[in-house]
N, CA, C and O atoms as a printed pandas DataFrame, in Angstrom:
     atom_number atom_name residue_name chain_id  residue_number  x_coord  y_coord  z_coord
0              1         N          MET        A               1    9.361  146.834   22.598
1              2        CA          MET        A               1    8.254  147.753   22.649
2              3         C          MET        A               1    7.103  147.119   23.432
3              4         O          MET        A               1    6.735  145.970   23.185
4              5         N          LYS        A               2    6.548  147.862   24.363
5              6        CA          LYS        A               2    5.414  147.392   25.156
6              7         C          LYS        A               2    4.111  147.641   24.412
7              8         O          LYS        A               2    3.960  148.647   23.718
8              9         N          THR        A               3    3.179  146.719   24.562
9             10        CA          THR        A               3    1.807  146.935   24.117
10            11         C          THR        A               3    0.930  146.920   25.358
11            12         O          THR        A               3    1.333  146.421   26.409
12            13         N          TYR        A               4   -0.268  147.468   25.232
13            14        CA          TYR        A               4   -1.173  147.549   26.377
14            15         C          TYR        A               4   -1.413  146.179   27.029
15            16         O          TYR        A               4   -1.372  146.086   28.256
16            17         N          PRO        A               5   -1.661  145.112   26.251
17            18        CA          PRO        A               5   -1.886  143.802   26.878
18            19         C          PRO        A               5   -0.646  143.259   27.616
19            20         O          PRO        A               5   -0.781  142.422   28.509
20            21         N          ASP        A               6    0.546  143.726   27.253
21            22        CA          ASP        A               6    1.783  143.243   27.890
22            23         C          ASP        A               6    1.947  143.729   29.328
23            24         O          ASP        A               6    2.661  143.106   30.114
24            25         N          VAL        A               7    1.301  144.824   29.674
25            26        CA          VAL        A               7    1.553  145.518   30.935
26            27         C          VAL        A               7    0.550  145.067   31.994
27            28         O          VAL        A               7   -0.638  144.913   31.712
28            29         N          THR        A               8    1.046  144.856   33.220
29            30        CA          THR        A               8    0.160  144.477   34.323
30            31         C          THR        A               8    0.319  145.454   35.486
31            32         O          THR        A               8    1.406  145.972   35.740
32            33         N          VAL        A               9   -0.793  145.691   36.184
33            34        CA          VAL        A               9   -0.746  146.520   37.385
34            35         C          VAL        A               9    0.159  145.819   38.402
35            36         O          VAL        A               9    0.046  144.612   38.616
36            37         N          GLY        A              10    1.045  146.578   39.017
37            38        CA          GLY        A              10    2.015  146.031   39.955
38            39         C          GLY        A              10    3.366  145.747   39.330
39            40         O          GLY        A              10    4.343  145.510   40.040
40            41         N          GLU        A              11    3.430  145.768   38.016
41            42        CA          GLU        A              11    4.696  145.548   37.306
42            43         C          GLU        A              11    5.683  146.650   37.677
43            44         O          GLU        A              11    5.328  147.828   37.720
44            45         N          THR        A              12    6.929  146.250   37.945
45            46        CA          THR        A              12    7.950  147.242   38.263
46            47         C          THR        A              12    8.827  147.487   37.054
47            48         O          THR        A              12    9.151  146.570   36.299
48            49         N          LEU        A              13    9.203  148.738   36.889
49            50        CA          LEU        A              13   10.122  149.116   35.817
50            51         C          LEU        A              13   11.540  148.870   36.311
51            52         O          LEU        A              13   11.793  148.977   37.511
52            53         N          PRO        A              14   12.462  148.547   35.431
53            54        CA          PRO        A              14   13.854  148.376   35.854
54            55         C          PRO        A              14   14.435  149.715   36.324
55            56         O          PRO        A              14   14.097  150.773   35.795
56            57         N          GLU        A              15   15.301  149.646   37.312
57            58        CA          GLU        A              15   15.961  150.865   37.809
58            59         C          GLU        A              15   16.817  151.492   36.717
59            60         O          GLU        A              15   17.376  150.803   35.864
60            61         N          LEU        A              16   16.906  152.818   36.767
61            62        CA          LEU        A              16   17.801  153.552   35.878
62            63         C          LEU        A              16   18.649  154.470   36.738
63            64         O          LEU        A              16   18.126  155.362   37.406
64            65         N          SER        A              17   19.964  154.254   36.723
65            66        CA          SER        A              17   20.897  155.096   37.471
66            67         C          SER        A              17   21.455  156.170   36.554
67            68         O          SER        A              17   21.952  155.877   35.466
68            69         N          ILE        A              18   21.369  157.420   37.004
69            70        CA          ILE        A              18   21.854  158.546   36.207
70            71         C          ILE        A              18   22.946  159.271   36.990
71            72         O          ILE        A              18   22.657  159.905   38.005
72            73         N          PRO        A              19   24.207  159.185   36.528
73            74        CA          PRO        A              19   25.274  159.941   37.186
74            75         C          PRO        A              19   25.018  161.438   37.031
75            76         O          PRO        A              19   24.778  161.926   35.926
76            77         N          LEU        A              20   25.072  162.146   38.131
77            78        CA          LEU        A              20   24.783  163.586   38.128
78            79         C          LEU        A              20   26.087  164.363   37.994
79            80         O          LEU        A              20   26.670  164.797   38.987
80            81         N          THR        A              21   26.525  164.528   36.779
81            82        CA          THR        A              21   27.758  165.265   36.533
82            83         C          THR        A              21   27.452  166.764   36.494
83            84         O          THR        A              21   26.322  167.178   36.235
84            85         N          ARG        A              22   28.467  167.546   36.752
85            86        CA          ARG        A              22   28.322  169.002   36.648
86            87         C          ARG        A              22   27.924  169.383   35.217
87            88         O          ARG        A              22   27.091  170.266   35.013
88            89         N          THR        A              23   28.518  168.717   34.243
89            90        CA          THR        A              23   28.200  168.999   32.846
90            91         C          THR        A              23   26.728  168.727   32.555
91            92         O          THR        A              23   26.074  169.539   31.900
92            93         N          LEU        A              24   26.195  167.606   33.027
93            94        CA          LEU        A              24   24.782  167.299   32.815
94            95         C          LEU        A              24   23.896  168.391   33.409
95            96         O          LEU        A              24   22.968  168.862   32.752
96            97         N          ILE        A              25   24.174  168.791   34.633
97            98        CA          ILE        A              25   23.336  169.781   35.319
98            99         C          ILE        A              25   23.397  171.137   34.616
99           100         O          ILE        A              25   22.360  171.759   34.383
100          101         N          VAL        A              26   24.584  171.593   34.283
101          102        CA          VAL        A              26   24.738  172.908   33.649
102          103         C          VAL        A              26   24.213  172.892   32.213
103          104         O          VAL        A              26   23.451  173.775   31.818
104          105         N          ALA        A              27   24.618  171.896   31.439
105          106        CA          ALA        A              27   24.230  171.851   30.021
106          107         C          ALA        A              27   22.721  171.717   29.846
107          108         O          ALA        A              27   22.148  172.346   28.956
108          109         N          THR        A              28   22.071  170.913   30.675
109          110        CA          THR        A              28   20.631  170.742   30.513
110          111         C          THR        A              28   19.859  171.972   30.987
111          112         O          THR        A              28   18.789  172.265   30.453
112          113         N          ALA        A              29   20.374  172.686   31.966
113          114        CA          ALA        A              29   19.729  173.949   32.365
114          115         C          ALA        A              29   19.800  174.949   31.213
115          116         O          ALA        A              29   18.811  175.603   30.880
116          117         N          ILE        A              30   20.969  175.054   30.619
117          118        CA          ILE        A              30   21.138  175.997   29.505
118          119         C          ILE        A              30   20.312  175.548   28.295
119          120         O          ILE        A              30   19.687  176.374   27.629
120          121         N          ALA        A              31   20.308  174.236   28.012
121          122        CA          ALA        A              31   19.537  173.734   26.873
122          123         C          ALA        A              31   18.041  173.983   27.045
123          124         O          ALA        A              31   17.322  174.150   26.060
124          125         N          SER        A              32   17.577  174.007   28.278
125          126        CA          SER        A              32   16.150  174.263   28.526
126          127         C          SER        A              32   15.875  175.752   28.760
127          128         O          SER        A              32   14.783  176.140   29.174
128          129         N          ARG        A              33   16.888  176.572   28.484
129          130        CA          ARG        A              33   16.790  178.034   28.576
130          131         C          ARG        A              33   16.509  178.525   29.992
131          132         O          ARG        A              33   15.869  179.556   30.197
132          133         N          ASP        A              34   17.005  177.759   30.963
133          134        CA          ASP        A              34   16.888  178.157   32.366
134          135         C          ASP        A              34   18.238  178.735   32.767
135          136         O          ASP        A              34   19.164  178.000   33.111
136          137         N          TYR        A              35   18.338  180.051   32.718
137          138        CA          TYR        A              35   19.613  180.719   32.982
138          139         C          TYR        A              35   19.749  181.157   34.434
139          140         O          TYR        A              35   20.619  181.965   34.758
140          141         N          GLN        A              36   18.899  180.632   35.307
141          142        CA          GLN        A              36   18.995  180.941   36.734
142          143         C          GLN        A              36   20.391  180.554   37.215
143          144         O          GLN        A              36   20.844  179.436   36.969
144          145         N          ASP        A              37   21.063  181.456   37.888
145          146        CA          ASP        A              37   22.470  181.236   38.239
146          147         C          ASP        A              37   22.714  180.026   39.134
147          148         O          ASP        A              37   23.809  179.464   39.108
148          149         N          VAL        A              38   21.736  179.613   39.919
149          150        CA          VAL        A              38   21.933  178.466   40.810
150          151         C          VAL        A              38   22.106  177.156   40.051
151          152         O          VAL        A              38   22.479  176.143   40.642
152          153         N          HIS        A              39   21.839  177.168   38.752
153          154        CA          HIS        A              39   21.987  175.965   37.942
154          155         C          HIS        A              39   23.304  175.910   37.164
155          156         O          HIS        A              39   23.610  174.898   36.535
156          157         N          HIS        A              40   24.093  177.009   37.206
157          158        CA          HIS        A              40   25.347  176.979   36.445
158          159         C          HIS        A              40   26.517  177.697   37.111
159          160         O          HIS        A              40   27.649  177.543   36.653
160          161         N          ASP        A              41   26.300  178.463   38.155
161          162        CA          ASP        A              41   27.386  179.214   38.798
162          163         C          ASP        A              41   27.547  178.749   40.240
163          164         O          ASP        A              41   26.767  179.145   41.106
164          165         N          PRO        A              42   28.567  177.899   40.513
165          166        CA          PRO        A              42   28.730  177.344   41.863
166          167         C          PRO        A              42   28.891  178.416   42.946
167          168         O          PRO        A              42   28.328  178.285   44.034
168          169         N          GLU        A              43   29.645  179.460   42.660
169          170        CA          GLU        A              43   29.883  180.507   43.659
170          171         C          GLU        A              43   28.573  181.216   44.033
171          172         O          GLU        A              43   28.286  181.419   45.212
172          173         N          LEU        A              44   27.802  181.580   43.037
173          174        CA          LEU        A              44   26.522  182.241   43.317
174          175         C          LEU        A              44   25.525  181.288   43.973
175          176         O          LEU        A              44   24.743  181.708   44.826
176          177         N          ALA        A              45   25.541  180.022   43.591
177          178        CA          ALA        A              45   24.650  179.038   44.214
178          179         C          ALA        A              45   24.946  178.936   45.705
179          180         O          ALA        A              45   24.026  178.874   46.520
180          181         N          VAL        A              46   26.222  178.918   46.062
181          182        CA          VAL        A              46   26.618  178.855   47.476
182          183         C          VAL        A              46   26.190  180.130   48.199
183          184         O          VAL        A              46   25.674  180.064   49.315
184          185         N          ARG        A              47   26.395  181.267   47.587
185          186        CA          ARG        A              47   25.970  182.529   48.205
186          187         C          ARG        A              47   24.461  182.565   48.459
187          188         O          ARG        A              47   23.996  183.226   49.388
188          189         N          ARG        A              48   23.721  181.867   47.647
189          190        CA          ARG        A              48   22.263  181.836   47.798
190          191         C          ARG        A              48   21.797  180.725   48.747
191          192         O          ARG        A              48   20.595  180.513   48.913
192          193         N          GLY        A              49   22.750  180.018   49.368
193          194        CA          GLY        A              49   22.395  179.031   50.389
194          195         C          GLY        A              49   22.468  177.580   49.977
195          196         O          GLY        A              49   22.153  176.700   50.778
196          197         N          SER        A              50   22.875  177.303   48.749
197          198        CA          SER        A              50   22.997  175.927   48.281
198          199         C          SER        A              50   24.437  175.459   48.468
199          200         O          SER        A              50   25.351  176.278   48.569
200          201         N          LYS        A              51   24.636  174.147   48.513
201          202        CA          LYS        A              51   26.016  173.659   48.639
202          203         C          LYS        A              51   26.748  173.659   47.298
203          204         O          LYS        A              51   27.975  173.570   47.259
204          205         N          ASP        A              52   25.988  173.759   46.187
205          206        CA          ASP        A              52   26.576  173.739   44.843
206          207         C          ASP        A              52   25.452  174.054   43.859
207          208         O          ASP        A              52   24.320  174.311   44.269
208          209         N          VAL        A              53   25.761  174.035   42.559
209          210        CA          VAL        A              53   24.696  174.134   41.560
210          211         C          VAL        A              53   23.808  172.911   41.704
211          212         O          VAL        A              53   24.235  171.885   42.234
212          213         N          PHE        A              54   22.563  173.020   41.231
213          214        CA          PHE        A              54   21.660  171.876   41.316
214          215         C          PHE        A              54   20.776  171.813   40.077
215          216         O          PHE        A              54   20.580  172.807   39.378
216          217         N          MET        A              55   20.252  170.625   39.826
217          218        CA          MET        A              55   19.457  170.349   38.627
218          219         C          MET        A              55   18.152  171.142   38.649
219          220         O          MET        A              55   17.540  171.329   39.700
220          221         N          ASN        A              56   17.735  171.607   37.458
221          222        CA          ASN        A              56   16.462  172.317   37.356
222          223         C          ASN        A              56   15.312  171.335   37.120
223          224         O          ASN        A              56   15.532  170.185   36.739
224          225         N          ILE        A              57   14.094  171.803   37.349
225          226        CA          ILE        A              57   12.920  170.936   37.241
226          227         C          ILE        A              57   12.671  170.474   35.799
227          228         O          ILE        A              57   12.152  169.378   35.584
228          229         N          LEU        A              58   13.034  171.294   34.818
229          230        CA          LEU        A              58   12.830  170.883   33.429
230          231         C          LEU        A              58   13.683  169.659   33.085
231          232         O          LEU        A              58   13.234  168.768   32.364
232          233         N          THR        A              59   14.895  169.622   33.596
233          234        CA          THR        A              59   15.752  168.462   33.368
234          235         C          THR        A              59   15.186  167.246   34.076
235          236         O          THR        A              59   15.139  166.155   33.508
236          237         N          THR        A              60   14.757  167.432   35.315
237          238        CA          THR        A              60   14.164  166.318   36.052
238          239         C          THR        A              60   12.962  165.763   35.295
239          240         O          THR        A              60   12.830  164.548   35.147
240          241         N          GLY        A              61   12.095  166.635   34.819
241          242        CA          GLY        A              61   10.933  166.191   34.046
242          243         C          GLY        A              61   11.336  165.431   32.792
243          244         O          GLY        A              61   10.728  164.418   32.447
244          245         N          GLY        A              62   12.359  165.923   32.115
245          246        CA          GLY        A              62   12.851  165.246   30.922
246          247         C          GLY        A              62   13.414  163.867   31.226
247          248         O          GLY        A              62   13.217  162.929   30.453
248          249         N          LEU        A              63   14.111  163.739   32.347
249          250        CA          LEU        A              63   14.671  162.437   32.726
250          251         C          LEU        A              63   13.576  161.456   33.125
251          252         O          LEU        A              63   13.683  160.263   32.842
252          253         N          VAL        A              64   12.527  161.943   33.777
253          254        CA          VAL        A              64   11.389  161.086   34.114
254          255         C          VAL        A              64   10.717  160.601   32.825
255          256         O          VAL        A              64   10.386  159.422   32.700
256          257         N          ASP        A              65   10.520  161.505   31.879
257          258        CA          ASP        A              65    9.945  161.140   30.579
258          259         C          ASP        A              65   10.815  160.080   29.899
259          260         O          ASP        A              65   10.306  159.069   29.414
260          261         N          ARG        A              66   12.117  160.318   29.867
261          262        CA          ARG        A              66   13.053  159.370   29.240
262          263         C          ARG        A              66   12.969  157.994   29.897
263          264         O          ARG        A              66   12.994  156.968   29.218
264          265         N          TYR        A              67   12.870  157.988   31.222
265          266        CA          TYR        A              67   12.812  156.732   31.971
266          267         C          TYR        A              67   11.589  155.913   31.559
267          268         O          TYR        A              67   11.710  154.730   31.239
268          269         N          VAL        A              68   10.424  156.534   31.567
269          270        CA          VAL        A              68    9.194  155.813   31.263
270          271         C          VAL        A              68    9.130  155.414   29.789
271          272         O          VAL        A              68    8.774  154.278   29.478
272          273         N          THR        A              69    9.466  156.325   28.882
273          274        CA          THR        A              69    9.390  155.989   27.457
274          275         C          THR        A              69   10.490  155.011   27.049
275          276         O          THR        A              69   10.316  154.249   26.098
276          277         N          GLY        A              70   11.616  155.026   27.753
277          278        CA          GLY        A              70   12.651  154.030   27.493
278          279         C          GLY        A              70   12.177  152.626   27.829
279          280         O          GLY        A              70   12.538  151.663   27.153
280          281         N          TRP        A              71   11.372  152.514   28.867
281          282        CA          TRP        A              71   10.786  151.226   29.258
282          283         C          TRP        A              71    9.666  150.839   28.297
283          284         O          TRP        A              71    9.593  149.689   27.866
284          285         N          ALA        A              72    8.799  151.780   27.960
285          286        CA          ALA        A              72    7.598  151.488   27.191
286          287         C          ALA        A              72    7.865  151.324   25.699
287          288         O          ALA        A              72    7.190  150.543   25.030
288          289         N          GLY        A              73    8.846  152.057   25.176
289          290        CA          GLY        A              73    9.163  151.957   23.760
290          291         C          GLY        A              73    8.649  153.134   22.958
291          292         O          GLY        A              73    7.921  153.978   23.480
292          293         N          PRO        A              74    9.030  153.193   21.675
293          294        CA          PRO        A              74    8.754  154.368   20.850
294          295         C          PRO        A              74    7.284  154.578   20.498
295          296         O          PRO        A              74    6.916  155.671   20.069
296          297         N          ALA        A              75    6.440  153.578   20.664
297          298        CA          ALA        A              75    5.017  153.752   20.341
298          299         C          ALA        A              75    4.231  154.360   21.509
299          300         O          ALA        A              75    3.067  154.728   21.348
300          301         N          ALA        A              76    4.858  154.466   22.673
301          302        CA          ALA        A              76    4.184  155.057   23.844
302          303         C          ALA        A              76    3.980  156.544   23.613
303          304         O          ALA        A              76    4.831  157.215   23.029
304          305         N          ARG        A              77    2.852  157.048   24.074
305          306        CA          ARG        A              77    2.549  158.473   23.990
306          307         C          ARG        A              77    2.334  158.995   25.403
307          308         O          ARG        A              77    1.457  158.517   26.123
308          309         N          VAL        A              78    3.131  159.968   25.791
309          310        CA          VAL        A              78    3.010  160.549   27.128
310          311         C          VAL        A              78    1.802  161.481   27.135
311          312         O          VAL        A              78    1.698  162.389   26.311
312          313         N          LYS        A              79    0.903  161.244   28.069
313          314        CA          LYS        A              79   -0.310  162.060   28.196
314          315         C          LYS        A              79   -0.189  163.058   29.344
315          316         O          LYS        A              79   -0.757  164.148   29.270
316          317         N          ALA        A              80    0.533  162.709   30.391
317          318        CA          ALA        A              80    0.678  163.617   31.534
318          319         C          ALA        A              80    1.893  163.207   32.366
319          320         O          ALA        A              80    2.192  162.026   32.538
320          321         N          ILE        A              81    2.573  164.222   32.869
321          322        CA          ILE        A              81    3.639  164.013   33.849
322          323         C          ILE        A              81    3.326  164.936   35.016
323          324         O          ILE        A              81    3.256  166.155   34.859
324          325         N          ARG        A              82    3.140  164.344   36.182
325          326        CA          ARG        A              82    2.873  165.122   37.390
326          327         C          ARG        A              82    3.960  164.771   38.400
327          328         O          ARG        A              82    3.974  163.674   38.959
328          329         N          ILE        A              83    4.871  165.718   38.627
329          330        CA          ILE        A              83    5.987  165.442   39.525
330          331         C          ILE        A              83    6.095  166.501   40.603
331          332         O          ILE        A              83    5.622  167.628   40.453
332          333         N          ARG        A              84    6.728  166.107   41.690
333          334        CA          ARG        A              84    7.019  167.009   42.804
334          335         C          ARG        A              84    8.486  166.826   43.173
335          336         O          ARG        A              84    8.969  165.703   43.320
336          337         N          LEU        A              85    9.181  167.940   43.319
337          338        CA          LEU        A              85   10.588  167.876   43.683
338          339         C          LEU        A              85   10.763  167.767   45.187
339          340         O          LEU        A              85    9.956  168.272   45.968
340          341         N          GLY        A              86   11.838  167.095   45.568
341          342        CA          GLY        A              86   12.228  166.972   46.968
342          343         C          GLY        A              86   13.617  167.573   47.156
343          344         O          GLY        A              86   13.818  168.769   46.948
344          345         N          VAL        A              87   14.565  166.740   47.547
345          346        CA          VAL        A              87   15.934  167.206   47.773
346          347         C          VAL        A              87   16.606  167.512   46.437
347          348         O          VAL        A              87   16.218  166.952   45.412
348          349         N          PRO        A              88   17.606  168.393   46.434
349          350        CA          PRO        A              88   18.286  168.739   45.180
350          351         C          PRO        A              88   19.124  167.584   44.616
351          352         O          PRO        A              88   19.559  166.694   45.347
352          353         N          ASN        A              89   19.333  167.626   43.309
353          354        CA          ASN        A              89   20.307  166.780   42.627
354          355         C          ASN        A              89   21.577  167.602   42.459
355          356         O          ASN        A              89   21.607  168.555   41.680
356          357         N          TYR        A              90   22.625  167.233   43.191
357          358        CA          TYR        A              90   23.905  167.934   43.131
358          359         C          TYR        A              90   24.918  167.147   42.304
359          360         O          TYR        A              90   24.807  165.927   42.188
360          361         N          PRO        A              91   25.898  167.832   41.730
361          362        CA          PRO        A              91   26.961  167.136   40.998
362          363         C          PRO        A              91   27.701  166.150   41.907
363          364         O          PRO        A              91   27.895  166.398   43.097
364          365         N          GLY        A              92   28.103  165.040   41.316
365          366        CA          GLY        A              92   28.879  164.036   42.035
366          367         C          GLY        A              92   28.024  162.936   42.644
367          368         O          GLY        A              92   28.566  161.959   43.162
368          369         N          ASP        A              93   26.728  163.066   42.598
369          370        CA          ASP        A              93   25.818  162.061   43.148
370          371         C          ASP        A              93   25.262  161.232   41.989
371          372         O          ASP        A              93   25.661  161.418   40.839
372          373         N          THR        A              94   24.357  160.334   42.292
373          374        CA          THR        A              94   23.656  159.534   41.295
374          375         C          THR        A              94   22.177  159.551   41.643
375          376         O          THR        A              94   21.808  159.370   42.804
376          377         N          MET        A              95   21.334  159.765   40.651
377          378        CA          MET        A              95   19.892  159.635   40.864
378          379         C          MET        A              95   19.460  158.280   40.319
379          380         O          MET        A              95   19.802  157.916   39.194
380          381         N          VAL        A              96   18.708  157.539   41.119
381          382        CA          VAL        A              96   18.192  156.242   40.707
382          383         C          VAL        A              96   16.682  156.371   40.548
383          384         O          VAL        A              96   15.964  156.672   41.501
384          385         N          LEU        A              97   16.217  156.136   39.322
385          386        CA          LEU        A              97   14.787  156.187   39.021
386          387         C          LEU        A              97   14.190  154.791   39.130
387          388         O          LEU        A              97   14.760  153.813   38.646
388          389         N          THR        A              98   13.025  154.720   39.781
389          390        CA          THR        A              98   12.271  153.481   39.889
390          391         C          THR        A              98   10.820  153.780   39.547
391          392         O          THR        A              98   10.380  154.927   39.625
392          393         N          GLY        A              99   10.078  152.746   39.169
393          394        CA          GLY        A              99    8.684  152.964   38.825
394          395         C          GLY        A              99    7.865  151.702   38.967
395          396         O          GLY        A              99    8.391  150.589   38.998
396          397         N          GLU        A             100    6.551  151.908   39.055
397          398        CA          GLU        A             100    5.621  150.790   39.162
398          399         C          GLU        A             100    4.316  151.156   38.461
399          400         O          GLU        A             100    3.812  152.270   38.611
400          401         N          VAL        A             101    3.782  150.219   37.704
401          402        CA          VAL        A             101    2.490  150.408   37.062
402          403         C          VAL        A             101    1.419  150.351   38.153
403          404         O          VAL        A             101    1.301  149.357   38.869
404          405         N          THR        A             102    0.641  151.431   38.271
405          406        CA          THR        A             102   -0.365  151.505   39.337
406          407         C          THR        A             102   -1.793  151.378   38.834
407          408         O          THR        A             102   -2.691  151.084   39.623
408          409         N          ALA        A             103   -2.033  151.591   37.539
409          410        CA          ALA        A             103   -3.392  151.474   37.008
410          411         C          ALA        A             103   -3.353  151.308   35.492
411          412         O          ALA        A             103   -2.412  151.732   34.822
412          413         N          LYS        A             104   -4.414  150.672   34.972
413          414        CA          LYS        A             104   -4.635  150.549   33.533
414          415         C          LYS        A             104   -6.081  150.934   33.252
415          416         O          LYS        A             104   -6.983  150.617   34.027
416          417         N          HIS        A             105   -6.290  151.624   32.130
417          418        CA          HIS        A             105   -7.622  152.065   31.725
418          419         C          HIS        A             105   -7.880  151.541   30.315
419          420         O          HIS        A             105   -7.325  152.048   29.340
420          421         N          ASP        A             106   -8.727  150.518   30.222
421          422        CA          ASP        A             106   -8.946  149.816   28.956
422          423         C          ASP        A             106   -9.512  150.706   27.857
423          424         O          ASP        A             106   -9.160  150.528   26.691
424          425         N          GLY        A             107  -10.370  151.648   28.192
425          426        CA          GLY        A             107  -11.039  152.460   27.181
426          427         C          GLY        A             107  -10.093  153.192   26.248
427          428         O          GLY        A             107  -10.320  153.230   25.039
428          429         N          ASP        A             108   -9.038  153.771   26.793
429          430        CA          ASP        A             108   -8.092  154.526   25.961
430          431         C          ASP        A             108   -6.668  153.952   26.024
431          432         O          ASP        A             108   -5.713  154.604   25.599
432          433         N          ARG        A             109   -6.532  152.722   26.559
433          434        CA          ARG        A             109   -5.233  152.032   26.681
434          435         C          ARG        A             109   -4.217  152.894   27.437
435          436         O          ARG        A             109   -3.035  152.938   27.095
436          437         N          ARG        A             110   -4.714  153.576   28.472
437          438        CA          ARG        A             110   -3.867  154.456   29.287
438          439         C          ARG        A             110   -3.296  153.670   30.460
439          440         O          ARG        A             110   -3.987  152.877   31.099
440          441         N          VAL        A             111   -2.021  153.911   30.722
441          442        CA          VAL        A             111   -1.299  153.254   31.810
442          443         C          VAL        A             111   -0.752  154.335   32.738
443          444         O          VAL        A             111   -0.149  155.306   32.279
444          445         N          GLU        A             112   -0.964  154.167   34.040
445          446        CA          GLU        A             112   -0.427  155.091   35.040
446          447         C          GLU        A             112    0.762  154.436   35.727
447          448         O          GLU        A             112    0.710  153.272   36.124
448          449         N          ILE        A             113    1.834  155.213   35.859
449          450        CA          ILE        A             113    3.072  154.705   36.443
450          451         C          ILE        A             113    3.516  155.648   37.548
451          452         O          ILE        A             113    3.691  156.844   37.315
452          453         N          ALA        A             114    3.697  155.115   38.746
453          454        CA          ALA        A             114    4.261  155.890   39.852
454          455         C          ALA        A             114    5.776  155.868   39.692
455          456         O          ALA        A             114    6.375  154.807   39.520
456          457         N          VAL        A             115    6.392  157.051   39.750
457          458        CA          VAL        A             115    7.829  157.177   39.524
458          459         C          VAL        A             115    8.468  157.854   40.728
459          460         O          VAL        A             115    7.881  158.738   41.352
460          461         N          ARG        A             116    9.688  157.416   41.038
461          462        CA          ARG        A             116   10.451  157.999   42.150
462          463         C          ARG        A             116   11.914  158.061   41.743
463          464         O          ARG        A             116   12.447  157.106   41.178
464          465         N          GLY        A             117   12.553  159.166   42.023
465          466        CA          GLY        A             117   13.982  159.324   41.771
466          467         C          GLY        A             117   14.668  159.724   43.059
467          468         O          GLY        A             117   14.320  160.741   43.658
468          469         N          THR        A             118   15.638  158.938   43.492
469          470        CA          THR        A             118   16.323  159.209   44.753
470          471         C          THR        A             118   17.818  159.401   44.526
471          472         O          THR        A             118   18.390  158.898   43.559
472          473         N          ASN        A             119   18.429  160.136   45.435
473          474        CA          ASN        A             119   19.882  160.292   45.460
474          475         C          ASN        A             119   20.344  160.066   46.899
475          476         O          ASN        A             119   19.560  159.610   47.732
476          477         N          ALA        A             120   21.592  160.376   47.200
477          478        CA          ALA        A             120   22.137  160.116   48.539
478          479         C          ALA        A             120   21.416  160.903   49.627
479          480         O          ALA        A             120   21.439  160.503   50.792
480          481         N          LEU        A             121   20.777  162.014   49.268
481          482        CA          LEU        A             121   20.073  162.839   50.248
482          483         C          LEU        A             121   18.638  162.377   50.491
483          484         O          LEU        A             121   18.028  162.757   51.490
484          485         N          GLY        A             122   18.093  161.561   49.587
485          486        CA          GLY        A             122   16.708  161.098   49.718
486          487         C          GLY        A             122   15.958  161.240   48.419
487          488         O          GLY        A             122   16.560  161.231   47.345
488          489         N          PRO        A             123   14.624  161.373   48.505
489          490        CA          PRO        A             123   13.823  161.487   47.281
490          491         C          PRO        A             123   13.994  162.848   46.606
491          492         O          PRO        A             123   13.735  163.889   47.211
492          493         N          HIS        A             124   14.432  162.828   45.348
493          494        CA          HIS        A             124   14.555  164.044   44.552
494          495         C          HIS        A             124   13.252  164.346   43.821
495          496         O          HIS        A             124   12.832  165.501   43.748
496          497         N          VAL        A             125   12.614  163.312   43.281
497          498        CA          VAL        A             125   11.371  163.504   42.523
498          499         C          VAL        A             125   10.429  162.344   42.803
499          500         O          VAL        A             125   10.845  161.189   42.878
500          501         N          THR        A             126    9.154  162.673   42.955
501          502        CA          THR        A             126    8.104  161.668   43.059
502          503         C          THR        A             126    6.953  162.132   42.171
503          504         O          THR        A             126    6.747  163.330   41.982
504          505         N          GLY        A             127    6.216  161.183   41.636
505          506        CA          GLY        A             127    5.087  161.588   40.808
506          507         C          GLY        A             127    4.483  160.456   40.021
507          508         O          GLY        A             127    4.728  159.276   40.275
508          509         N          THR        A             128    3.682  160.857   39.053
509          510        CA          THR        A             128    2.946  159.916   38.211
510          511         C          THR        A             128    3.102  160.318   36.754
511          512         O          THR        A             128    3.072  161.501   36.412
512          513         N          VAL        A             129    3.269  159.322   35.907
513          514        CA          VAL        A             129    3.302  159.522   34.462
514          515         C          VAL        A             129    2.173  158.697   33.868
515          516         O          VAL        A             129    1.990  157.533   34.222
516          517         N          GLU        A             130    1.416  159.305   32.964
517          518        CA          GLU        A             130    0.371  158.587   32.235
518          519         C          GLU        A             130    0.782  158.493   30.775
519          520         O          GLU        A             130    1.170  159.481   30.152
520          521         N          ILE        A             131    0.689  157.279   30.247
521          522        CA          ILE        A             131    1.015  157.032   28.848
522          523         C          ILE        A             131   -0.116  156.231   28.209
523          524         O          ILE        A             131   -0.910  155.595   28.904
524          525         N          THR        A             132   -0.180  156.267   26.891
525          526        CA          THR        A             132   -1.023  155.311   26.172
526          527         C          THR        A             132   -0.101  154.412   25.371
527          528         O          THR        A             132    0.976  154.817   24.933
528          529         N          LEU        A             133   -0.556  153.181   25.194
529          530        CA          LEU        A             133    0.225  152.167   24.482
530          531         C          LEU        A             133   -0.615  151.579   23.361
531          532         O          LEU        A             133   -1.844  151.586   23.425
532          533         N          PRO        A             134    0.056  151.067   22.331
533          534        CA          PRO        A             134   -0.698  150.406   21.262
534          535         C          PRO        A             134   -1.369  149.139   21.803
535          536         O          PRO        A             134   -0.927  148.558   22.794
536          537         N          GLY        A             135   -2.450  148.726   21.126
537          538        CA          GLY        A             135   -3.214  147.566   21.584
538          539         C          GLY        A             135   -2.629  146.226   21.202
539          540         O          GLY        A             135   -2.806  145.245   21.925
540          541         N          GLU        A             136   -1.954  146.167   20.109
541          542        CA          GLU        A             136   -1.424  144.892   19.596
542          543         C          GLU        A             136   -0.022  145.109   19.054
543          544         O          GLU        A             136    0.376  146.236   18.757
544          545         N          GLU        A             137    0.725  144.011   18.928
545          546        CA          GLU        A             137    2.040  144.068   18.270
546          547         C          GLU        A             137    1.847  144.435   16.806
547          548         O          GLU        A             137    0.894  143.995   16.163
548          549         N          SER        A             138    2.755  145.241   16.292
549          550        CA          SER        A             138    2.664  145.607   14.866
550          551         C          SER        A             138    3.344  144.579   14.012
551          552         O          SER        A             138    3.372  144.713   12.789
């Protein structure tokens, strides 16, 4: 578990590789109640101009949250996630998440982390996550 004093600006988070299976893409779209056909029907996705089904933004946001809180630990509190999508996440690829601590704010123990997720096509997601951390070890 990370505490606020443990974290330094410039610190890099360990990479997290996420295999992009068809099951992950379809199941997480349905679990997030996103029934848009491009997320679960390959034939319709192709008809609409995509090469296959692709991951929805809610899943991407959830994976970014998981990445940062997995690094920070269970005492971290997510205050904001600001992300922008790039290229699609298609089945059969892998998304690699990376991050770096870009700022610390002593007043509220807030930490800003720049996050990037890439696949074989390029950047899928870029953005910033803000968390607060406890001040001392419990």
